[in-house]
C-alpha positions, 0 to 999 in steps of 0.5 A: 578476316577472310583468307587472302585468295590465290590472287593476292599478291603475296608480297603484300601478305609477307609484308602485312604478317611481318608488320604485325608480328613487328608492331603490334605490341609496340603499337599497342603500348603507343595507343594505350599511353595515348587512350590510357585503357588496355581494352580501347588501346587493344581495339583500336590496334586491331581497327588499325590492323584491319586498315593495314590489311585490307591495304595490303590486299589492295596493294596500296601504299604503303604495302605496295610491291617495294614496300620501305619497313620504315613507310610501312611503320610510320603509316601504322602509328599515323593511322593509330594516332589519328584513332586513337585522337578520334576516341580521345574526342568522343570520351568527352561526349560519352563515359562509360565505366565498367559495372563489373567489380572483378576489374577494378584498377585499384585491385591489381595495385592493392594485390601486387607484394611490396618489392614492387611498391617503388616500380609501381609508385614512379610507373603510376606518377609517369602515367599520371604526368603523361594523361596531364599532357595535351595529345599531342604532346604526349603522341609526340613523346611516345613516338620520340622516346618510346617507338624511335622515330624521328622528328621529321617522321612525327611532323609527316604523322602529326601533319605539321612541320619538322620545325613544329614537332621538334619544339613540340617535343621539346615542351613536351619534354619540359611539360612531362617533366614538370607534370611528373615533379609536380605529382611527386611534390607531397601536398601540405596535408601530407607534410604536417603528419 
C-alpha cells in the first residue's frame, strides 16, 4: 500500500488504522470459519482491508468524517462475507491441494501432546459440524455468537429482513447442534469393537 499523501484526510487515516488494529484478528477468524482454510482467510482478510484502505483514502462511507465504529465494523464483516462467499462458490469449480508435505494438516494433529486431546477432539467436532452448515447459516452463527452482531445488523450484512435473520439464526443454532451431536455419536463399527 502506498503512503497517505499530505492532502489525505487524517481522520480517515486514523479511523482506518484503528479499525485495522481492532478488527483484523477477529475478522480473519470469522472468514476462516466460513472458508475453513487459514491461508485463504488471510488472503481474504487482506483483500477486505485493501478495499477498506481505498475507501478510507477517498473518505467514502463508512470512513467519512463522522465515522461510526459500529458501522465500520458492520461494513468490514459485510465485505468479508461477500468475499468468502465468492471464494466458496469458486471452490466448487477449482480445487487446489498443497503438494508440500510439510504443510499437511494431519501432521499438526498428530504432533499435539496428549493433554490437549479432548480439546482438539471438541474443536475438530465443532469445526466439522460448522463446515456441514450452509454458508449463510455459518455466517449468521459466527457473526452473532463470535462477533456479537445483532440479528438486525446481520440482516443488513446479508441483505435480508431482520425477521428472516432471526429465523436463520435460530435454525442455524439447531442445525449446528444436530450436526455436532451427529459427529459425536460413535459409528456402529466403533461400538462393536
